[in-house]
Every structure is written in C-alpha cells, then in structure tokens.
C-alpha positions in Angstrom: 20.3 2.2 -8.1 18.4 3.6 -5.2 19.9 4.8 -1.9 19.5 7.7 0.6 21.1 11.1 0.6 23.1 10.4 3.8 26.8 10.5 4.0 27.2 7.3 6.0 24.5 5.2 4.3 26.3 3.4 1.5 23.8 0.6 0.6 22.2 0.7 -2.9 19.3 -1.3 -4.3 17.7 -1.9 -7.7 14.2 -0.9 -6.6 12.7 1.6 -4.1 10.9 -1.3 -2.5 14.1 -3.1 -1.8 15.5 0.1 -0.3 12.5 0.7 2.0 12.6 -3.0 3.1 16.2 -2.6 4.1 15.5 0.6 5.9 12.8 -1.1 7.9 14.9 -4.2 8.7 18.1 -2.4 9.5 16.5 0.4 11.6 18.1 3.1 9.4 16.6 6.6 10.0 14.1 7.1 7.1 14.2 10.9 7.4 16.4 11.2 4.3 15.7 11.9 0.7 15.8 8.9 -1.7 18.4 9.1 -4.4 18.5 7.4 -7.8 22.0 7.1 -9.3 23.2 9.7 -6.9 20.5 12.4 -7.6 17.7 13.3 -5.3 14.2 12.1 -6.3 12.3 14.6 -4.1 10.8 11.8 -2.0 11.6 11.2 1.6 11.9 7.5 2.6 9.6 8.1 5.6 6.8 9.0 3.2 6.9 5.6 1.6 6.8 3.6 4.9 3.3 2.4 5.9 2.8 2.4 9.7 
C-alpha cells in the first residue's frame, strides 16, 4: 500500500495514482516522500503531480 512519510497522514492506497489523486483532491502537502508498505520509495509526491 502507498502512503506518505508524514506522521499525521494515515491514508493508504493500492496504487501511486490513487495516492496522487487523493493528495490533489484533499489538498494534502505533496512535499513528502512516497512510501510503499511503510518504506520510502525515494520519490517525492510533488514530482509526480503535473501542473
């Protein structure tokens, strides 16, 4: 499951796409590392958002 390395963000999603969509809809700060099953992926959510 994908989430963010942020102590107050508890949401988890089966795909990175679902995670990014939730970040955009909810207004969550995307300047956090993406995690998969609790381990960092090395990617920042902001880098995957197209402006």
